[in-house]
C-alpha positions as CSV (number, residue, x, y, z in Angstrom):
1,M,0.0,0.0,0.0
2,H,1.5,3.4,-1.0
3,L,0.3,6.6,0.6
4,A,0.9,9.7,-1.5
5,R,1.3,12.0,1.5
6,G,3.6,9.8,3.6
7,T,3.2,7.1,6.2
8,L,0.0,6.7,8.1
9,Y,1.8,7.6,11.4
10,N,3.0,10.9,10.0
11,I,-0.4,11.7,8.6
12,L,-2.1,11.2,11.9
13,R,0.6,12.9,14.0
14,P,-0.6,16.2,15.6
15,Q,0.4,19.3,13.6
16,R,-0.6,22.0,16.2
17,F,-0.3,22.4,19.9
18,L,-4.1,22.2,20.2
19,E,-4.1,18.6,18.8
20,V,-1.6,17.3,21.4
21,I,-3.4,15.2,24.1
22,G,-2.1,14.4,27.6
23,Q,0.8,17.0,27.7
24,D,-1.1,20.0,28.9
25,N,1.5,21.4,31.2
26,T,4.3,20.9,28.7
27,V,2.4,22.5,25.8
28,K,1.4,25.4,28.0
29,S,5.0,26.1,29.1
30,I,6.3,25.9,25.5
31,Q,3.6,28.1,24.1
32,M,4.2,30.8,26.8
33,A,8.0,30.7,26.1
34,L,7.3,31.0,22.3
35,S,4.9,33.9,22.8
36,K,7.4,35.8,25.0
37,G,10.3,35.0,22.7
38,V,12.3,33.5,25.6
39,L,12.6,29.9,24.3
40,E,15.9,28.4,25.4
41,H,18.5,27.4,22.8
42,A,18.0,23.7,23.6
43,L,15.1,21.7,24.9
44,I,15.4,18.2,26.4
45,F,12.3,16.0,25.9
46,Y,12.6,13.0,28.2
47,G,10.1,10.2,29.0
48,Q,8.7,6.9,28.1
49,T,8.2,5.6,24.6
50,G,5.0,7.0,23.0
51,G,4.9,10.1,25.2
52,G,4.9,12.6,22.4
53,K,8.5,13.8,22.6
54,T,9.1,13.7,18.9
55,T,5.7,15.2,18.1
56,L,6.3,18.1,20.4
57,A,9.8,18.7,19.1
58,R,8.4,18.9,15.5
59,I,5.6,21.3,16.5
60,V,8.1,23.5,18.3
61,Q,10.3,23.5,15.2
62,L,7.4,24.5,13.0
63,N,6.6,27.5,15.3
64,L,10.0,29.0,15.5
């Protein structure tokens, strides 16, 4: 099966902070830092597999 837009996982991955579920405190902290323009030069996403680390990192990268 070939998907024209990419893998099913990447198609269903949240693209905006509003779509992220279960990371309310993290999303709120990152959004506040982005709005104030005080985002650190490095962020460390740490946690269990499937916790949304890569998804949040990609969303932050899109919002810079």
